[in-house]
C-alpha positions as CSV (number, residue, x, y, z in Angstrom):
1,X,25.7,45.6,46.6
2,X,23.0,47.6,45.2
3,X,25.8,48.9,42.3
4,X,26.6,45.1,41.5
5,X,22.9,44.1,41.1
6,X,22.3,47.1,38.7
7,X,25.2,46.3,36.8
8,X,24.4,42.1,36.9
9,X,20.9,42.2,36.1
10,X,21.0,43.8,32.8
11,X,23.5,41.8,31.9
12,X,21.4,38.7,32.6
13,X,18.3,40.3,31.0
14,X,19.9,41.9,28.0
15,X,23.5,41.0,27.1
16,X,22.9,37.2,26.7
17,X,23.0,36.5,23.3
18,X,25.2,33.3,23.7
19,X,22.8,32.1,26.1
20,X,19.9,32.9,24.0
21,X,21.5,31.0,21.3
22,X,22.2,27.9,23.8
23,X,18.5,28.1,24.9
24,X,17.0,28.3,21.4
25,X,19.0,25.1,20.1
26,X,17.9,23.2,23.3
27,X,14.4,24.1,22.4
28,X,14.7,23.1,18.9
29,X,16.2,19.9,19.9
30,X,13.6,18.9,22.0
31,X,11.0,20.3,19.4
32,X,12.4,18.2,16.5
33,X,12.6,15.0,18.8
34,X,9.0,15.7,19.6
35,X,8.0,15.8,16.0
36,X,9.3,12.3,15.1
37,X,7.4,10.7,18.0
38,X,5.2,8.1,16.7
39,X,1.3,8.2,17.5
40,X,0.2,5.4,19.3
41,X,-2.2,2.8,17.5
42,X,-4.5,0.4,18.4
43,X,-5.8,-3.2,16.9
44,X,-8.3,-5.7,18.2
45,X,-6.9,-9.2,18.0
46,X,-8.9,-11.7,19.8
47,X,-12.5,-11.6,20.6
48,X,-13.1,-13.0,23.9
49,X,-16.8,-12.7,24.5
50,X,-20.1,-11.2,23.2
51,X,-23.2,-10.8,24.9
52,X,-26.4,-9.1,24.9
53,X,-29.0,-7.7,26.7
54,X,-32.3,-6.4,26.0
55,X,-30.9,-2.6,24.9
56,X,-26.8,-3.4,24.6
57,X,-24.6,-5.7,22.6
58,X,-21.3,-6.2,24.8
59,X,-18.0,-7.1,23.5
60,X,-15.0,-8.3,25.4
61,X,-11.9,-8.4,23.7
62,X,-8.1,-7.8,23.4
63,X,-6.3,-4.9,22.1
64,X,-2.6,-4.4,21.1
65,X,-1.0,-0.9,21.4
66,X,1.9,-0.3,19.2
67,X,3.5,2.7,16.7
68,X,4.2,2.5,13.1
69,X,7.9,2.1,14.0
70,X,7.9,-0.9,16.3
71,X,8.7,-4.4,15.9
72,X,6.4,-5.9,18.7
73,X,3.5,-5.0,20.9
74,X,4.0,-2.4,23.2
75,X,1.0,-3.8,25.3
76,X,-2.1,-5.9,25.2
77,X,-5.2,-5.1,27.0
78,X,-8.5,-6.1,27.8
79,X,-11.6,-3.7,26.6
80,X,-15.2,-3.9,27.1
81,X,-17.6,-1.9,24.6
82,X,-20.9,-2.0,24.2
83,X,-23.2,-1.0,21.1
84,X,-26.9,0.1,21.5
85,X,-29.2,-2.5,20.2
86,X,-31.1,0.5,18.4
87,X,-28.0,2.0,16.8
88,X,-27.4,-1.5,15.4
89,X,-30.7,-2.0,13.8
90,X,-30.0,0.6,10.9
91,X,-27.0,1.1,8.5
92,X,-26.6,3.8,6.3
93,X,-23.3,4.2,4.1
94,X,-20.9,3.2,7.2
95,X,-21.1,0.3,9.6
96,X,-20.6,0.9,13.3
97,X,-17.1,0.8,14.4
98,X,-15.5,-0.4,17.7
99,X,-13.4,2.7,18.5
100,X,-17.1,4.8,18.0
101,X,-18.8,2.6,20.6
102,X,-19.9,3.5,24.1
103,X,-19.4,2.3,27.6
104,X,-21.5,-0.2,29.0
105,X,-24.7,0.8,30.7
106,X,-24.6,0.0,34.3
107,X,-28.6,-1.0,34.6
108,X,-28.2,-3.8,32.6
109,X,-24.5,-5.4,33.7
110,X,-26.4,-8.2,35.2
111,X,-28.7,-8.8,32.5
112,X,-26.1,-9.6,29.6
113,X,-26.5,-13.3,28.1
114,X,-23.2,-14.8,26.3
115,X,-23.5,-15.4,22.4
116,X,-21.7,-17.9,20.4
117,X,-19.0,-16.7,18.3
118,X,-17.8,-18.7,15.4
119,X,-15.0,-17.7,12.7
120,X,-16.0,-18.2,9.0
121,X,-12.7,-19.7,7.8
122,X,-13.5,-19.1,3.9
123,X,-13.5,-15.1,4.5
124,X,-10.2,-15.1,6.4
125,X,-7.9,-12.7,4.5
126,X,-10.5,-12.4,1.6
127,X,-12.1,-9.8,0.2
128,X,-15.9,-10.9,0.0
129,X,-18.5,-9.7,-2.6
130,X,-21.6,-11.3,-1.2
131,X,-23.9,-10.1,-4.2
132,X,-21.9,-12.3,-6.4
133,X,-21.2,-15.0,-4.2
134,X,-17.2,-14.7,-4.4
135,X,-14.4,-13.8,-2.1
136,X,-11.0,-12.5,-3.6
137,X,-7.6,-13.2,-2.4
138,X,-4.4,-11.5,-2.8
139,X,-1.1,-13.3,-2.8
140,X,0.7,-10.9,-1.0
141,X,-2.1,-9.9,1.1
142,X,-4.0,-6.7,1.6
143,X,-2.5,-3.7,3.2
144,X,-4.4,-2.0,6.0
145,X,-5.9,0.8,3.7
146,X,-7.8,-1.9,1.5
147,X,-10.8,-2.8,3.5
148,X,-12.0,-6.1,2.5
149,X,-15.4,-6.1,4.1
150,X,-18.1,-5.1,1.8
151,X,-19.7,-1.8,1.9
152,X,-23.2,-1.9,3.2
153,X,-24.9,-1.4,0.0
154,X,-22.0,-2.7,-2.1
155,X,-23.8,-3.1,-5.7
156,X,-26.6,-0.9,-4.6
157,X,-27.6,2.5,-3.6
158,X,-27.7,3.5,0.2
159,X,-29.2,6.9,-0.5
160,X,-32.2,6.5,-2.1
161,X,-35.4,5.1,-1.4
162,X,-36.4,2.2,-2.8
163,X,-32.8,1.0,-3.3
164,X,-31.3,1.0,-6.8
165,X,-30.0,-2.5,-7.7
166,X,-27.1,-1.4,-9.8
167,X,-26.7,-5.1,-10.8
168,X,-29.7,-4.7,-13.0
169,X,-27.1,-2.8,-15.8
170,X,-25.5,-6.2,-16.0
171,X,-26.5,-9.5,-17.4
172,X,-23.8,-11.1,-16.5
173,X,-23.5,-12.7,-12.7
174,X,-20.1,-14.9,-12.8
175,X,-17.0,-13.1,-12.0
176,X,-14.2,-14.9,-14.1
177,X,-11.7,-12.5,-13.4
178,X,-10.4,-9.9,-10.6
179,X,-8.2,-6.8,-10.7
180,X,-7.4,-4.7,-7.7
181,X,-5.7,-1.3,-8.5
182,X,-3.9,1.1,-6.1
183,X,-4.3,4.7,-6.6
184,X,-3.0,7.7,-4.8
185,X,-3.2,7.7,-1.2
186,X,-6.2,5.5,0.2
187,X,-7.8,5.0,-3.3
188,X,-8.3,1.6,-4.4
189,X,-10.3,0.4,-7.5
190,X,-11.5,-3.0,-8.0
191,X,-12.5,-4.7,-11.6
192,X,-14.5,-7.8,-11.9
193,X,-15.1,-9.0,-15.6
194,X,-18.3,-11.3,-15.9
195,X,-18.7,-14.1,-17.8
196,X,-20.6,-11.7,-20.5
197,X,-17.4,-10.1,-20.8
198,X,-18.9,-7.2,-18.6
199,X,-16.9,-5.4,-16.5
200,X,-17.9,-3.5,-13.0
201,X,-16.1,-1.3,-11.1
202,X,-15.9,-0.8,-7.8
203,X,-14.2,2.2,-5.3
204,X,-12.6,1.9,-1.6
205,X,-11.2,5.0,-0.4
206,X,-10.2,3.8,3.5
207,X,-13.8,2.3,3.6
208,X,-15.7,-1.0,2.0
209,X,-15.5,-1.2,-1.7
210,X,-18.9,0.1,-3.2
211,X,-20.1,0.3,-6.9
212,X,-17.9,3.4,-8.9
213,X,-20.6,5.8,-10.3
214,X,-20.3,8.5,-12.6
215,X,-21.9,11.9,-12.5
216,X,-25.2,10.5,-13.7
217,X,-25.2,8.1,-10.9
218,X,-24.5,5.3,-13.5
219,X,-21.9,2.3,-13.2
220,X,-18.5,3.6,-14.9
221,X,-17.6,1.6,-17.7
222,X,-13.6,2.0,-17.3
223,X,-11.5,3.9,-14.4
224,X,-11.2,7.6,-15.5
225,X,-7.9,8.7,-17.4
226,X,-7.4,11.2,-14.9
227,X,-6.7,9.0,-12.2
228,X,-3.2,7.6,-11.7
229,X,-2.8,3.9,-10.8
230,X,0.4,3.0,-8.9
231,X,0.2,-0.5,-9.3
232,X,-2.5,-3.5,-10.0
233,X,-2.6,-7.2,-8.8
234,X,-4.5,-10.0,-10.1
235,X,-6.6,-11.4,-7.6
236,X,-7.5,-15.4,-6.9
237,X,-11.2,-15.9,-7.3
238,X,-12.9,-18.7,-4.8
239,X,-16.9,-19.0,-4.9
240,X,-18.7,-18.7,-1.4
241,X,-22.0,-17.9,-0.3
242,X,-23.3,-17.4,3.1
243,X,-27.0,-17.2,4.4
244,X,-28.3,-13.6,4.1
245,X,-29.5,-14.1,7.7
246,X,-26.7,-14.7,9.3
247,X,-25.4,-12.1,11.9
248,X,-21.7,-11.2,11.3
249,X,-18.9,-9.1,12.9
250,X,-15.7,-8.4,11.0
251,X,-12.5,-7.7,12.1
252,X,-9.2,-6.4,10.5
253,X,-6.1,-6.1,12.3
254,X,-2.3,-5.9,12.5
255,X,0.1,-8.2,14.2
256,X,4.0,-8.3,14.6
257,X,5.5,-11.6,12.6
258,X,8.5,-13.5,13.9
259,X,10.9,-11.2,11.9
260,X,9.4,-8.0,13.4
261,X,7.1,-6.7,10.5
262,X,3.6,-5.9,11.3
263,X,1.3,-7.6,8.7
264,X,-2.6,-7.2,8.1
265,X,-4.9,-10.0,8.5
266,X,-8.9,-9.8,8.3
267,X,-11.5,-12.6,9.8
268,X,-15.3,-12.6,9.9
269,X,-17.4,-13.9,12.7
270,X,-20.8,-15.4,13.0
271,X,-22.4,-14.8,16.1
272,X,-25.4,-17.3,17.1
273,X,-27.7,-17.4,20.1
274,X,-30.4,-14.9,21.3
275,X,-30.1,-12.7,18.1
276,X,-33.2,-13.4,16.0
277,X,-34.1,-9.5,16.5
278,X,-30.7,-8.1,15.4
279,X,-30.0,-7.0,11.8
280,X,-28.6,-9.6,9.1
281,X,-25.2,-8.9,7.6
282,X,-22.4,-7.3,9.3
283,X,-23.6,-5.6,12.5
284,X,-20.2,-3.5,13.1
285,X,-16.5,-3.7,12.1
286,X,-13.2,-3.2,13.8
287,X,-10.4,-1.7,11.9
288,X,-6.5,-0.8,13.1
289,X,-6.8,3.1,14.0
290,X,-4.5,5.8,15.5
291,X,-5.1,7.3,18.7
292,X,-4.7,11.3,19.4
293,X,-1.9,10.6,21.9
294,X,1.9,10.0,21.0
295,X,4.5,7.7,22.5
296,X,6.2,8.7,25.8
297,X,8.4,11.6,25.7
298,X,11.0,10.2,28.5
299,X,14.0,9.5,25.7
300,X,13.4,12.9,24.7
301,X,17.0,14.7,25.9
302,X,19.6,17.4,24.8
303,X,23.2,17.9,25.4
304,X,22.6,21.8,25.1
305,X,21.7,22.7,28.5
306,X,25.3,21.4,29.4
307,X,26.8,24.7,27.4
308,X,25.1,27.1,29.6
309,X,28.1,27.6,31.9
310,X,30.0,28.7,28.9
311,X,27.6,30.9,27.4
312,X,26.9,32.8,30.4
313,X,30.8,33.6,31.0
314,X,30.8,34.3,27.1
315,X,27.7,36.8,27.5
316,X,29.7,38.7,30.5
317,X,33.0,38.7,28.7
318,X,31.4,40.0,25.5
319,X,29.1,42.4,27.1
320,X,30.7,45.9,25.9
321,X,30.3,44.5,22.6
322,X,26.8,43.3,23.0
323,X,26.0,46.8,24.7
324,X,27.4,48.2,21.5
325,X,25.3,46.1,19.2
326,X,21.8,47.1,21.1
327,X,22.8,50.5,20.6
328,X,23.2,49.7,17.2
329,X,20.6,47.6,16.1
330,X,18.2,47.9,18.9
331,X,17.1,45.4,21.9
332,X,15.0,43.1,19.4
333,X,17.4,43.8,16.4
334,X,20.6,42.8,18.6
335,X,18.9,39.5,19.3
336,X,17.4,38.6,15.8
337,X,21.0,39.3,14.4
338,X,22.7,37.3,17.1
339,X,20.1,34.6,17.0
340,X,20.4,34.2,13.2
341,X,24.4,33.8,13.4
342,X,24.9,31.8,16.3
343,X,21.6,29.7,16.5
344,X,20.3,30.1,12.9
345,X,16.7,31.1,14.8
346,X,15.9,34.1,13.3
347,X,13.7,35.6,15.9
348,X,13.3,38.0,18.7
349,X,13.5,37.2,22.5
350,X,9.9,36.8,22.7
351,X,9.7,34.5,19.8
């Protein structure tokens, strides 16, 4: 018995290049399938309720879960998030976002009072330029990388105090033409032509549009020549002014249409009630975002394990030849050579 074990164990440990090849192909197949799994994404769909306490703003809303390959939602769930009123009282270069919010404090759970939420229909699917009193619309609709909400300091500076109002560089105030340019990746550029023939350029790189400045911190006269433009579109212009004291929330979301294609839309809501002490303008925004988890791996499988009985028989039958190979090339060289030939995996047994 001991003699049999002394013969079988080396065969199992060393003379198994066919089994090694099958294992390598199985591992590669599983790895490739995992690499092709899509990340889960979340998008707000419907705001159920907004309320406040002395220290927090609570939002209850429905969230859809899906991937970029889906034709319908995988799940719709209810989420409850809270923003501290202190964090909403100040805005720098970016708005607070729902995915960076926090859980609600337990001490305030019984002290929330409901606020009224009302959609502003004029701003639906529109790109809002509040300082110039216009809303811009695309015939095809904006994609999810074109954020239609204004940056906190769209036509002024958020870095200096006192704030620099860049409108002082322009005599005109009425927008007569608007063109959206799509650059590489997330880069978007907006050209606004005024009644004075002057042009204002704004830049959006995965965030709200803001004034496009040169290295001297002055508005650019044109899009630099080194920037590649993939396509451009003339936008429809509608005049719209909303009182500056309104308290707003902005939502961009994705949803599947009847043909199973995910579309991007946007809405802006105003909230009323006990909001006098809240900062005016957009309080927070919600955008579709990718989660750090991938879709379920339950559909991942491989047929290669079915070849193990045959590979083991082949390893036993060819063990004398494999012994000669190991004597000629060494243990690691043996697996490296036959791994390359049989499995196209040029690596030793330890990787």
